[in-house]
Biopython code that builds the backbone (N, CA, C, O; Angstrom):
import numpy as np
from Bio.PDB.StructureBuilder import StructureBuilder

atoms = [
    (1, "MET", "N", (103.877, -19.915, 112.517)),
    (1, "MET", "CA", (103.281, -18.591, 112.514)),
    (1, "MET", "C", (102.091, -18.597, 111.552)),
    (1, "MET", "O", (102.244, -18.939, 110.380)),
    (2, "PRO", "N", (100.925, -18.227, 112.037)),
    (2, "PRO", "CA", (99.752, -18.231, 111.153)),
    (2, "PRO", "C", (99.858, -17.152, 110.084)),
    (2, "PRO", "O", (100.440, -16.091, 110.311)),
    (3, "GLY", "N", (99.287, -17.437, 108.913)),
    (3, "GLY", "CA", (99.273, -16.463, 107.818)),
    (3, "GLY", "C", (98.194, -15.421, 108.047)),
    (3, "GLY", "O", (97.276, -15.609, 108.846)),
    (4, "ILE", "N", (98.323, -14.355, 107.349)),
    (4, "ILE", "CA", (97.340, -13.275, 107.446)),
    (4, "ILE", "C", (96.450, -13.334, 106.210)),
    (4, "ILE", "O", (96.931, -13.364, 105.077)),
    (5, "LEU", "N", (95.185, -13.350, 106.446)),
    (5, "LEU", "CA", (94.220, -13.388, 105.356)),
    (5, "LEU", "C", (93.480, -12.057, 105.317)),
    (5, "LEU", "O", (92.817, -11.670, 106.279)),
    (6, "ALA", "N", (93.601, -11.381, 104.219)),
    (6, "ALA", "CA", (92.907, -10.099, 104.055)),
    (6, "ALA", "C", (91.819, -10.281, 103.008)),
    (6, "ALA", "O", (92.079, -10.723, 101.889)),
    (7, "ILE", "N", (90.630, -9.941, 103.381)),
    (7, "ILE", "CA", (89.508, -10.044, 102.460)),
    (7, "ILE", "C", (88.957, -8.636, 102.220)),
    (7, "ILE", "O", (88.567, -7.930, 103.149)),
    (8, "ALA", "N", (88.942, -8.267, 100.983)),
    (8, "ALA", "CA", (88.406, -6.953, 100.623)),
    (8, "ALA", "C", (86.993, -7.145, 100.085)),
    (8, "ALA", "O", (86.788, -7.887, 99.124)),
    (9, "ALA", "N", (86.049, -6.499, 100.684)),
    (9, "ALA", "CA", (84.666, -6.575, 100.228)),
    (9, "ALA", "C", (84.353, -5.359, 99.372)),
    (9, "ALA", "O", (84.572, -4.219, 99.780)),
    (10, "VAL", "N", (83.845, -5.620, 98.199)),
    (10, "VAL", "CA", (83.454, -4.543, 97.296)),
    (10, "VAL", "C", (81.964, -4.691, 97.023)),
    (10, "VAL", "O", (81.516, -5.742, 96.566)),
    (11, "ALA", "N", (81.212, -3.662, 97.296)),
    (11, "ALA", "CA", (79.774, -3.680, 97.020)),
    (11, "ALA", "C", (79.555, -3.186, 95.594)),
    (11, "ALA", "O", (79.822, -2.024, 95.285)),
    (12, "LEU", "N", (79.076, -4.060, 94.740)),
    (12, "LEU", "CA", (78.817, -3.698, 93.355)),
    (12, "LEU", "C", (77.344, -3.349, 93.185)),
    (12, "LEU", "O", (76.476, -3.892, 93.868)),
    (13, "VAL", "N", (77.085, -2.439, 92.268)),
    (13, "VAL", "CA", (75.722, -2.017, 91.957)),
    (13, "VAL", "C", (75.334, -2.676, 90.634)),
    (13, "VAL", "O", (76.096, -2.640, 89.668)),
    (14, "GLU", "N", (74.157, -3.271, 90.599)),
    (14, "GLU", "CA", (73.682, -3.966, 89.400)),
    (14, "GLU", "C", (72.834, -3.031, 88.550)),
    (14, "GLU", "O", (71.775, -2.568, 88.975)),
    (15, "LEU", "N", (73.318, -2.763, 87.346)),
    (15, "LEU", "CA", (72.587, -1.940, 86.374)),
    (15, "LEU", "C", (72.323, -2.789, 85.145)),
    (15, "LEU", "O", (72.766, -3.936, 85.077)),
    (16, "HIS", "N", (71.609, -2.241, 84.174)),
    (16, "HIS", "CA", (71.219, -3.012, 82.999)),
    (16, "HIS", "C", (71.525, -2.265, 81.708)),
    (16, "HIS", "O", (71.170, -1.096, 81.556)),
    (17, "ALA", "N", (72.184, -2.947, 80.787)),
    (17, "ALA", "CA", (72.470, -2.406, 79.460)),
    (17, "ALA", "C", (71.183, -2.419, 78.636)),
    (17, "ALA", "O", (70.251, -3.146, 78.978)),
    (18, "PRO", "N", (71.111, -1.637, 77.565)),
    (18, "PRO", "CA", (69.928, -1.644, 76.707)),
    (18, "PRO", "C", (69.604, -3.041, 76.151)),
    (18, "PRO", "O", (68.450, -3.327, 75.831)),
    (19, "SER", "N", (70.602, -3.890, 76.040)),
    (19, "SER", "CA", (70.392, -5.257, 75.545)),
    (19, "SER", "C", (69.789, -6.168, 76.602)),
    (19, "SER", "O", (69.394, -7.295, 76.303)),
    (20, "GLY", "N", (69.716, -5.679, 77.851)),
    (20, "GLY", "CA", (69.218, -6.497, 78.947)),
    (20, "GLY", "C", (70.321, -7.128, 79.779)),
    (20, "GLY", "O", (70.057, -7.705, 80.834)),
    (21, "GLN", "N", (71.554, -7.018, 79.308)),
    (21, "GLN", "CA", (72.691, -7.584, 80.029)),
    (21, "GLN", "C", (72.869, -6.872, 81.363)),
    (21, "GLN", "O", (72.743, -5.651, 81.453)),
    (22, "VAL", "N", (73.165, -7.659, 82.403)),
    (22, "VAL", "CA", (73.426, -7.099, 83.720)),
    (22, "VAL", "C", (74.857, -6.568, 83.744)),
    (22, "VAL", "O", (75.785, -7.240, 83.295)),
    (23, "ILE", "N", (75.024, -5.358, 84.273)),
    (23, "ILE", "CA", (76.340, -4.736, 84.402)),
    (23, "ILE", "C", (76.587, -4.494, 85.885)),
    (23, "ILE", "O", (75.807, -3.802, 86.540)),
    (24, "ALA", "N", (77.667, -5.059, 86.417)),
    (24, "ALA", "CA", (78.040, -4.851, 87.819)),
    (24, "ALA", "C", (79.037, -3.697, 87.875)),
    (24, "ALA", "O", (80.120, -3.773, 87.294)),
    (25, "ILE", "N", (78.670, -2.647, 88.566)),
    (25, "ILE", "CA", (79.469, -1.422, 88.636)),
    (25, "ILE", "C", (80.013, -1.234, 90.048)),
    (25, "ILE", "O", (79.274, -1.348, 91.027)),
    (26, "ASN", "N", (81.311, -0.947, 90.145)),
    (26, "ASN", "CA", (81.931, -0.603, 91.418)),
    (26, "ASN", "C", (81.759, 0.903, 91.602)),
    (26, "ASN", "O", (82.354, 1.678, 90.853)),
    (27, "PRO", "N", (80.960, 1.335, 92.581)),
    (27, "PRO", "CA", (80.698, 2.768, 92.751)),
    (27, "PRO", "C", (81.955, 3.625, 92.902)),
    (27, "PRO", "O", (81.961, 4.784, 92.488)),
    (28, "SER", "N", (83.007, 3.078, 93.482)),
    (28, "SER", "CA", (84.231, 3.864, 93.671)),
    (28, "SER", "C", (84.975, 4.098, 92.356)),
    (28, "SER", "O", (85.902, 4.907, 92.308)),
    (29, "GLN", "N", (84.582, 3.402, 91.295)),
    (29, "GLN", "CA", (85.235, 3.553, 89.998)),
    (29, "GLN", "C", (84.441, 4.442, 89.032)),
    (29, "GLN", "O", (84.833, 4.608, 87.877)),
    (30, "VAL", "N", (83.330, 5.011, 89.501)),
    (30, "VAL", "CA", (82.504, 5.886, 88.656)),
    (30, "VAL", "C", (82.998, 7.316, 88.783)),
    (30, "VAL", "O", (83.098, 7.850, 89.888)),
    (31, "SER", "N", (83.308, 7.939, 87.645)),
    (31, "SER", "CA", (83.773, 9.329, 87.701)),
    (31, "SER", "C", (82.640, 10.322, 87.446)),
    (31, "SER", "O", (82.648, 11.420, 88.003)),
    (32, "SER", "N", (81.660, 9.949, 86.608)),
    (32, "SER", "CA", (80.527, 10.850, 86.373)),
    (32, "SER", "C", (79.385, 10.109, 85.699)),
    (32, "SER", "O", (79.539, 8.994, 85.200)),
    (33, "LEU", "N", (78.242, 10.765, 85.701)),
    (33, "LEU", "CA", (77.044, 10.283, 85.012)),
    (33, "LEU", "C", (76.584, 11.374, 84.075)),
    (33, "LEU", "O", (76.735, 12.560, 84.370)),
    (34, "ARG", "N", (76.018, 10.977, 82.937)),
    (34, "ARG", "CA", (75.467, 11.986, 82.035)),
    (34, "ARG", "C", (74.371, 11.378, 81.182)),
    (34, "ARG", "O", (74.324, 10.166, 80.971)),
    (35, "ALA", "N", (73.510, 12.220, 80.708)),
    (35, "ALA", "CA", (72.466, 11.786, 79.783)),
    (35, "ALA", "C", (73.115, 11.480, 78.436)),
    (35, "ALA", "O", (74.115, 12.103, 78.081)),
    (36, "PRO", "N", (72.562, 10.532, 77.681)),
    (36, "PRO", "CA", (73.115, 10.245, 76.351)),
    (36, "PRO", "C", (72.833, 11.411, 75.412)),
    (36, "PRO", "O", (71.678, 11.667, 75.071)),
    (37, "LEU", "N", (73.867, 12.113, 74.995)),
    (37, "LEU", "CA", (73.696, 13.319, 74.180)),
    (37, "LEU", "C", (73.633, 13.046, 72.684)),
    (37, "LEU", "O", (73.142, 13.879, 71.923)),
    (38, "ASP", "N", (74.119, 11.901, 72.260)),
    (38, "ASP", "CA", (74.198, 11.582, 70.838)),
    (38, "ASP", "C", (72.829, 11.140, 70.331)),
    (38, "ASP", "O", (72.382, 10.030, 70.621)),
    (39, "VAL", "N", (72.179, 11.995, 69.588)),
    (39, "VAL", "CA", (70.845, 11.672, 69.086)),
    (39, "VAL", "C", (70.888, 10.834, 67.808)),
    (39, "VAL", "O", (69.843, 10.402, 67.322)),
    (40, "SER", "N", (72.078, 10.598, 67.258)),
    (40, "SER", "CA", (72.187, 9.835, 66.012)),
    (40, "SER", "C", (72.171, 8.333, 66.246)),
    (40, "SER", "O", (72.253, 7.558, 65.293)),
    (41, "GLY", "N", (72.067, 7.912, 67.502)),
    (41, "GLY", "CA", (71.954, 6.482, 67.766)),
    (41, "GLY", "C", (73.239, 5.796, 68.158)),
    (41, "GLY", "O", (73.328, 4.571, 68.074)),
    (42, "HIS", "N", (74.246, 6.552, 68.587)),
    (42, "HIS", "CA", (75.509, 5.937, 69.016)),
    (42, "HIS", "C", (75.285, 4.975, 70.171)),
    (42, "HIS", "O", (75.861, 3.887, 70.199)),
    (43, "TRP", "N", (74.450, 5.372, 71.121)),
    (43, "TRP", "CA", (74.124, 4.526, 72.263)),
    (43, "TRP", "C", (72.950, 3.640, 71.888)),
    (43, "TRP", "O", (72.143, 3.998, 71.030)),
    (44, "GLY", "N", (72.857, 2.496, 72.523)),
    (44, "GLY", "CA", (71.768, 1.568, 72.234)),
    (44, "GLY", "C", (70.403, 2.170, 72.523)),
    (44, "GLY", "O", (70.265, 3.034, 73.389)),
    (45, "LYS", "N", (69.400, 1.709, 71.793)),
    (45, "LYS", "CA", (68.035, 2.196, 71.995)),
    (45, "LYS", "C", (67.612, 1.879, 73.426)),
    (45, "LYS", "O", (67.757, 0.749, 73.893)),
    (46, "GLY", "N", (67.091, 2.881, 74.106)),
    (46, "GLY", "CA", (66.671, 2.700, 75.485)),
    (46, "GLY", "C", (67.683, 3.202, 76.500)),
    (46, "GLY", "O", (67.415, 3.179, 77.701)),
    (47, "THR", "N", (68.857, 3.660, 76.030)),
    (47, "THR", "CA", (69.862, 4.199, 76.951)),
    (47, "THR", "C", (69.339, 5.475, 77.579)),
    (47, "THR", "O", (68.952, 6.413, 76.882)),
    (48, "ARG", "N", (69.329, 5.501, 78.917)),
    (48, "ARG", "CA", (68.842, 6.684, 79.633)),
    (48, "ARG", "C", (69.950, 7.369, 80.424)),
    (48, "ARG", "O", (69.795, 8.512, 80.854)),
    (49, "CYS", "N", (71.065, 6.674, 80.617)),
    (49, "CYS", "CA", (72.180, 7.259, 81.354)),
    (49, "CYS", "C", (73.482, 6.631, 80.864)),
    (49, "CYS", "O", (73.531, 5.443, 80.546)),
    (50, "VAL", "N", (74.526, 7.439, 80.809)),
    (50, "VAL", "CA", (75.863, 6.959, 80.474)),
    (50, "VAL", "C", (76.716, 7.082, 81.739)),
    (50, "VAL", "O", (76.880, 8.168, 82.294)),
    (51, "VAL", "N", (77.253, 5.938, 82.179)),
    (51, "VAL", "CA", (78.095, 5.897, 83.368)),
    (51, "VAL", "C", (79.545, 5.960, 82.885)),
    (51, "VAL", "O", (80.015, 5.060, 82.189)),
    (52, "VAL", "N", (80.247, 7.030, 83.261)),
    (52, "VAL", "CA", (81.641, 7.220, 82.857)),
    (52, "VAL", "C", (82.520, 6.698, 83.992)),
    (52, "VAL", "O", (82.400, 7.125, 85.140)),
    (53, "MET", "N", (83.407, 5.762, 83.641)),
    (53, "MET", "CA", (84.261, 5.120, 84.633)),
    (53, "MET", "C", (85.594, 5.851, 84.758)),
    (53, "MET", "O", (86.001, 6.570, 83.845)),
    (54, "SER", "N", (86.265, 5.668, 85.881)),
    (54, "SER", "CA", (87.538, 6.351, 86.127)),
    (54, "SER", "C", (88.641, 5.893, 85.171)),
    (54, "SER", "O", (89.639, 6.593, 85.002)),
    (55, "ASN", "N", (88.472, 4.724, 84.543)),
    (55, "ASN", "CA", (89.474, 4.255, 83.581)),
    (55, "ASN", "C", (89.202, 4.773, 82.173)),
    (55, "ASN", "O", (89.905, 4.411, 81.229)),
    (56, "GLY", "N", (88.172, 5.629, 82.028)),
    (56, "GLY", "CA", (87.851, 6.203, 80.723)),
    (56, "GLY", "C", (86.782, 5.440, 79.966)),
    (56, "GLY", "O", (86.354, 5.874, 78.897)),
    (57, "GLY", "N", (86.342, 4.310, 80.503)),
    (57, "GLY", "CA", (85.311, 3.515, 79.842)),
    (57, "GLY", "C", (83.919, 4.100, 80.075)),
    (57, "GLY", "O", (83.707, 4.911, 80.976)),
    (58, "PHE", "N", (82.983, 3.666, 79.240)),
    (58, "PHE", "CA", (81.598, 4.120, 79.328)),
    (58, "PHE", "C", (80.694, 2.900, 79.434)),
    (58, "PHE", "O", (80.974, 1.855, 78.848)),
    (59, "ASN", "N", (79.612, 3.042, 80.184)),
    (59, "ASN", "CA", (78.580, 2.017, 80.253)),
    (59, "ASN", "C", (77.237, 2.686, 80.006)),
    (59, "ASN", "O", (76.837, 3.580, 80.752)),
    (60, "ALA", "N", (76.535, 2.250, 78.953)),
    (60, "ALA", "CA", (75.200, 2.756, 78.662)),
    (60, "ALA", "C", (74.214, 1.895, 79.441)),
    (60, "ALA", "O", (74.256, 0.667, 79.364)),
    (61, "VAL", "N", (73.325, 2.543, 80.192)),
    (61, "VAL", "CA", (72.358, 1.793, 80.995)),
    (61, "VAL", "C", (70.947, 2.318, 80.777)),
    (61, "VAL", "O", (70.758, 3.457, 80.351)),
    (62, "VAL", "N", (69.962, 1.483, 81.070)),
    (62, "VAL", "CA", (68.563, 1.863, 80.866)),
    (62, "VAL", "C", (67.988, 2.617, 82.067)),
    (62, "VAL", "O", (66.957, 3.276, 81.938)),
    (63, "GLU", "N", (68.628, 2.533, 83.213)),
    (63, "GLU", "CA", (68.181, 3.296, 84.373)),
    (63, "GLU", "C", (68.484, 4.776, 84.137)),
    (63, "GLU", "O", (69.487, 5.114, 83.508)),
    (64, "ASP", "N", (67.613, 5.661, 84.643)),
    (64, "ASP", "CA", (67.882, 7.088, 84.478)),
    (64, "ASP", "C", (68.993, 7.512, 85.445)),
    (64, "ASP", "O", (69.264, 6.823, 86.429)),
    (65, "CYS", "N", (69.630, 8.643, 85.158)),
    (65, "CYS", "CA", (70.797, 9.076, 85.937)),
    (65, "CYS", "C", (70.462, 9.353, 87.404)),
    (65, "CYS", "O", (71.306, 9.124, 88.271)),
    (66, "ALA", "N", (69.261, 9.836, 87.703)),
    (66, "ALA", "CA", (68.883, 10.080, 89.094)),
    (66, "ALA", "C", (68.815, 8.764, 89.865)),
    (66, "ALA", "O", (69.239, 8.691, 91.018)),
    (67, "THR", "N", (68.284, 7.736, 89.230)),
    (67, "THR", "CA", (68.214, 6.412, 89.862)),
    (67, "THR", "C", (69.606, 5.835, 90.055)),
    (67, "THR", "O", (69.911, 5.286, 91.114)),
    (68, "VAL", "N", (70.457, 5.956, 89.032)),
    (68, "VAL", "CA", (71.831, 5.454, 89.124)),
    (68, "VAL", "C", (72.564, 6.171, 90.249)),
    (68, "VAL", "O", (73.247, 5.533, 91.050)),
    (69, "GLU", "N", (72.428, 7.482, 90.316)),
    (69, "GLU", "CA", (73.078, 8.270, 91.358)),
    (69, "GLU", "C", (72.646, 7.795, 92.741)),
    (69, "GLU", "O", (73.469, 7.663, 93.646)),
    (70, "ARG", "N", (71.361, 7.541, 92.895)),
    (70, "ARG", "CA", (70.840, 7.063, 94.177)),
    (70, "ARG", "C", (71.394, 5.661, 94.505)),
    (70, "ARG", "O", (71.765, 5.389, 95.647)),
    (71, "MET", "N", (71.445, 4.777, 93.495)),
    (71, "MET", "CA", (71.955, 3.422, 93.700)),
    (71, "MET", "C", (73.442, 3.428, 94.056)),
    (71, "MET", "O", (73.903, 2.582, 94.823)),
    (72, "LEU", "N", (74.188, 4.381, 93.499)),
    (72, "LEU", "CA", (75.625, 4.471, 93.771)),
    (72, "LEU", "C", (75.894, 5.100, 95.127)),
    (72, "LEU", "O", (77.013, 5.032, 95.636)),
    (73, "GLY", "N", (74.871, 5.713, 95.714)),
    (73, "GLY", "CA", (75.047, 6.357, 97.015)),
    (73, "GLY", "C", (75.785, 7.675, 96.931)),
    (73, "GLY", "O", (76.454, 8.082, 97.881)),
    (74, "LYS", "N", (75.664, 8.342, 95.796)),
    (74, "LYS", "CA", (76.363, 9.615, 95.596)),
    (74, "LYS", "C", (75.469, 10.777, 95.903)),
    (74, "LYS", "O", (75.890, 11.928, 95.789)),
]
sb = StructureBuilder()
sb.init_structure("model")
sb.init_model(0)
sb.init_chain("A")
sb.init_seg("    ")
for serial, (resi, resn, name, xyz) in enumerate(atoms, 1):
    if name == "N":
        sb.init_residue(resn, " ", resi, " ")
    sb.init_atom(name, np.array(xyz, "f"), 0.0, 1.0, " ", f" {name:<3s}", serial, name[0])
structure = sb.get_structure()
């Protein structure tokens, strides 16, 4: 009896941290986007959007939130 092979394809979106590091984001795991509100420098210099993940994590990215929203297909 042949085995069953299930392949799940996940389309990841490539964003960039203020350090230049590439961040691969699964759009289905994004709960919200927001502008960096902390003016005291909590987020890295150049952060234009904070991507809030469904697991409670945050990703600071240099792309603006409108661009991120468009890339995520939301």
